[in-house]
C-alpha positions in Angstrom: 156.8 -83.4 -65.2 157.6 -87.0 -66.0 155.1 -89.8 -65.8 154.5 -93.2 -67.2 151.9 -93.3 -69.9 149.0 -95.5 -68.7 148.3 -96.6 -72.3 152.0 -97.4 -73.0 153.6 -99.4 -70.2 157.2 -98.6 -69.8 157.0 -95.3 -71.7 157.7 -92.1 -69.8 156.6 -88.8 -71.1 158.2 -85.7 -69.6 160.4 -82.6 -70.1 163.5 -83.2 -72.1 166.9 -83.5 -70.5 170.1 -82.1 -72.2 171.0 -85.7 -73.2 167.6 -86.0 -75.1 168.4 -83.1 -77.5 170.5 -85.0 -79.9 168.3 -88.1 -80.2 165.3 -85.8 -80.8 167.3 -83.8 -83.4 168.1 -87.0 -85.2 164.4 -88.0 -85.3 163.6 -84.6 -86.8 166.6 -84.7 -89.2 165.4 -88.0 -90.6 162.0 -86.4 -91.3 163.6 -83.4 -92.9 165.8 -85.5 -95.1 163.3 -88.3 -96.0 159.8 -87.1 -95.2 157.4 -84.4 -96.0 156.0 -83.6 -92.5 158.6 -80.8 -92.3 159.1 -78.4 -95.2 162.7 -77.7 -94.1 165.2 -78.9 -96.7 168.2 -79.2 -94.4 168.1 -80.3 -90.7 169.1 -77.9 -88.0 172.4 -78.4 -86.3 172.6 -79.2 -82.5 172.8 -75.6 -81.4 169.9 -74.5 -83.5 167.8 -77.4 -82.3 168.6 -76.7 -78.7 167.7 -73.0 -79.2 164.3 -74.1 -80.7 163.6 -76.2 -77.6 164.7 -73.5 -75.2 162.5 -70.9 -77.0 159.4 -73.1 -76.5 160.1 -73.9 -72.9 161.1 -70.2 -72.1 157.7 -69.2 -73.5 156.0 -71.4 -70.8 154.9 -73.9 -73.4 155.2 -77.7 -73.4 158.0 -79.6 -75.1 157.7 -83.2 -74.2 159.8 -86.3 -74.9 158.7 -89.9 -74.8 161.3 -92.5 -73.6 161.5 -96.2 -72.8 164.5 -97.4 -70.9 166.1 -93.9 -71.4 165.8 -94.3 -75.2 164.1 -91.4 -77.0 161.1 -92.6 -79.0 159.6 -89.3 -80.0 158.7 -85.8 -78.9 156.0 -83.2 -79.3 155.6 -79.6 -78.5 153.3 -76.6 -78.7 155.0 -73.5 -80.0 153.9 -70.0 -80.6 151.6 -70.0 -83.6 152.5 -66.5 -84.8 154.5 -63.8 -83.1 151.9 -60.9 -83.2 150.3 -60.3 -79.8 146.7 -61.0 -80.9 147.8 -64.7 -81.5 149.1 -65.1 -77.9 146.4 -67.6 -76.9 147.0 -69.8 -79.9 149.7 -72.5 -80.3 150.8 -74.8 -83.0 151.7 -78.4 -82.3 154.4 -80.6 -83.7 154.7 -84.3 -83.2 157.7 -86.5 -84.3 158.0 -90.2 -83.6 161.0 -92.5 -84.4 160.0 -94.8 -87.3 160.5 -97.9 -85.2 158.1 -96.6 -82.6 155.2 -95.7 -84.9 151.9 -97.4 -84.8 152.0 -98.0 -81.1 150.0 -95.1 -79.8 153.0 -93.0 -79.0 152.1 -90.0 -81.2 148.6 -90.0 -79.6 150.0 -90.1 -76.1 152.5 -87.3 -76.8 149.9 -85.1 -78.5 147.3 -85.6 -75.8 149.9 -84.6 -73.2 150.8 -81.5 -75.2 147.1 -80.6 -75.4 146.8 -80.9 -71.7 149.9 -78.9 -70.9 149.0 -76.1 -73.4 145.6 -75.9 -71.8 147.1 -75.6 -68.3 149.3 -72.9 -69.7 146.2 -70.8 -70.5 146.2 -71.3 -74.3 142.8 -71.4 -76.0 143.3 -72.7 -79.5 145.7 -75.3 -81.0 146.4 -75.5 -84.7 148.1 -78.2 -86.6 149.8 -77.5 -90.0 150.3 -80.9 -91.4 152.8 -81.1 -94.2 151.6 -83.1 -97.2 148.0 -84.0 -97.6 149.2 -87.5 -98.2 150.3 -87.6 -94.5 147.1 -89.4 -93.5 148.5 -90.8 -90.3 149.1 -87.3 -88.9 145.8 -86.1 -90.1 144.0 -89.1 -88.5 146.0 -88.6 -85.3 144.8 -85.0 -84.9 141.2 -85.8 -85.8 141.2 -88.6 -83.2 142.1 -86.0 -80.6 139.4 -83.6 -81.5 141.0 -81.5 -84.2 138.8 -80.6 -87.1 140.0 -79.9 -90.6 139.6 -76.2 -91.4 141.3 -76.0 -94.8 144.1 -77.0 -97.2 146.7 -74.8 -98.7 147.3 -76.5 -102.1 150.8 -76.7 -103.7 152.5 -74.3 -101.2 155.6 -76.4 -100.7 158.1 -77.9 -103.1 160.2 -80.8 -101.9 161.6 -84.0 -103.4 160.6 -82.8 -106.9 156.9 -82.4 -106.2 154.4 -79.9 -105.0 153.0 -80.4 -101.5 149.9 -79.2 -99.7 149.5 -78.3 -96.1 146.4 -79.4 -94.2 145.2 -77.1 -91.5 143.4 -78.5 -88.4 142.3 -76.8 -85.2 140.8 -77.6 -81.8 139.8 -75.4 -78.9 141.6 -75.7 -75.6 139.8 -75.3 -72.3 137.1 -72.8 -72.7 138.2 -72.1 -76.3 136.4 -69.0 -77.6 133.4 -69.3 -75.3 134.6 -66.2 -73.3 137.5 -63.8 -73.3 140.8 -65.1 -71.8 142.5 -63.6 -68.8 145.7 -61.9 -69.7 
């Protein structure tokens, strides 16, 4: 799946190619090293990042990349929320956008596409675990796409010499919990 985003002329959103892995990894590495959206303390190497991407795709879940003129601007995916079987209809999203591409609607386009793909894949709930309650941009992005805040874990992470919260958001996909899913 690759298509031009109607809201962002010239931006294509689709499945990642092998050549997209390193630019995506670098976007993530910057967030690990300088930001609080990820609670990792050291960025993954190329092999580990590629394995993470393959794991999501092999599970039949979306991992999407946004590019303009073949340059990676950001990516988003919906991974397994938790490994126990009862959670199989719930996914957790992640969205990362290159700093130079922020504020242009790219995160919204990526997350909307991931929501659509996860719904088509038969998932019923999507959760977001936003690192750092001060990450108001990510919280606002999720709320704009129908997520509602369901809680905050206070002071559960420690990074850059300070305690960090995680904000939990959730939204139904498709029929949500209105009726049992088909296995």
